[in-house]
Structures are given as C-alpha cells and as structure tokens.
C-alpha positions in Angstrom: 0.0 0.0 0.0 1.3 3.4 -0.8 1.6 6.1 1.8 1.2 9.8 1.4 2.9 12.3 3.6 0.2 15.0 3.7 -3.1 15.3 5.5 -5.5 14.1 2.8 -7.5 12.3 5.5 -9.2 15.6 6.4 -10.6 16.0 2.8 -14.4 15.7 2.4 -16.5 16.7 -0.6 -19.6 15.0 0.9 -20.3 12.1 3.1 -20.0 9.6 0.3 -16.5 10.4 -0.9 -13.7 10.3 1.7 -10.2 9.2 2.4 -9.5 6.2 4.6 -6.4 7.6 6.1 -4.1 9.3 3.7 -3.8 6.6 1.1 -7.2 5.5 -0.3 -9.9 7.6 -2.0 -13.2 5.8 -1.3 -16.0 6.2 -3.7 -19.7 5.3 -3.3 -22.6 5.2 -5.7 -23.7 8.6 -4.5 -20.3 10.2 -5.0 -20.1 13.1 -7.5 -17.7 11.9 -10.2 -16.4 15.4 -10.8 -15.5 15.8 -7.1 -13.8 12.4 -7.0 -11.9 13.3 -10.2 -10.7 16.5 -8.6 -9.4 14.5 -5.6 -7.7 12.0 -7.9 -6.1 14.8 -9.9 -4.9 16.6 -6.8 -3.3 13.4 -5.4 -1.7 12.6 -8.7 -0.2 16.1 -9.0 1.2 15.9 -5.6 2.3 12.2 -5.2 2.3 10.9 -8.8 0.1 7.9 -7.7 -3.2 7.3 -6.0 -5.5 4.5 -4.9 -9.3 4.6 -5.5 -11.6 2.1 -3.8 -15.2 1.2 -4.7 -17.7 -1.4 -3.4 -20.7 -2.3 -5.6 -21.6 -1.7 -9.2 -22.8 1.9 -8.7 -19.6 2.9 -6.9 -17.4 1.2 -9.5 -19.3 3.1 -12.2 -18.7 6.4 -10.4 -15.0 5.6 -9.9 -14.5 4.8 -13.6 -16.2 8.0 -14.6 -14.1 9.9 -12.2 -10.9 8.4 -13.6 -11.9 9.5 -17.1 -12.7 13.0 -15.9 -9.5 13.2 -14.0 -7.6 12.5 -17.2 -9.1 15.7 -18.6 -8.2 17.7 -15.5 -4.6 16.4 -15.6 -4.3 17.2 -19.4 -4.0 20.8 -18.4 -0.7 19.9 -16.6 0.5 17.7 -19.6 0.0 14.6 -17.5 -1.9 11.4 -18.3 -2.8 8.5 -16.1 -3.3 4.8 -16.4 -5.0 2.5 -13.8 -4.8 -1.1 -12.8 -8.0 -2.5 -11.3 -7.9 -5.3 -8.7 -10.0 -7.0 -6.1 -9.3 -6.7 -2.4 -11.1 -7.8 0.8 -12.0 -5.0 3.2 -13.5 -5.1 6.7 -16.6 -2.9 7.1 -18.3 -3.0 10.5 -17.0 -6.5 11.2 -18.0 -7.9 7.8 -15.6 -8.8 5.0 -16.6 -7.2 1.7 -15.0 -7.4 -1.7 -13.9 -4.0 -3.1 -12.5 -3.0 -6.4 -9.4 -0.9 -6.1 -7.8 1.1 -8.8 -4.0 1.7 -8.6 -3.5 5.0 -10.5 -0.2 6.1 -11.9 1.3 8.7 -14.2 1.4 7.3 -17.8 4.9 7.1 -19.1 5.3 9.3 -22.2 6.3 6.3 -24.4 3.0 4.4 -24.0 
C-alpha cells in the first residue's frame, strides 16, 4: 500500500467520498464523479500515484467515470494516467466485503 505524507484524511467533498487515512480515495454510488476526479487529480499532481476504492456496481461506475474525468483535469498539466483495477477484501463493520481498487499512476510518455 502506498503512503502519502500529507493530511489528505481531512478532505471531504460530501459524506460519500472520503479518504481512509491518507492513502485510499473511497467512492460510493452517491459520490459526485467530478469531485472524485478533482481528488484524484490533486493526489496525482502531488504524489504521482493514487489508490481509489469502490464497493458495488454503482460505486465502481462512479469511480471509472471519475478516472476518465481526472484525465481531462490532468491534461492541463500535460499529465496522463493509467490505472490497474484489482479486487481486495476489506472489513466494514466486522463484515468482510470485496472491493475494487484502482491503482492509478502517471502514464509514461512512451505508451
């Protein structure tokens, strides 16, 4: 798991998009994709990588839309991103759930 050195854990755009500590952007089905995209772009600009997590089809949909929007935001900085989706188990209120995580990185110029 990547670790960030700033205080991203205090970021909130609404109750459905939040950081779990400083290293995972959590997305719900109710998250605004533009707000999540802004969070992704900000983390990428500062740290060159990000982790996005979603549980459920609606949340994964919002996360993928946010990643596409973030590409547009980062284009202004001459940056592009790629992401690698993977499954992970997370504990929520004592219950194990399967989440989709997206490892987001700066796209190398030669790709």
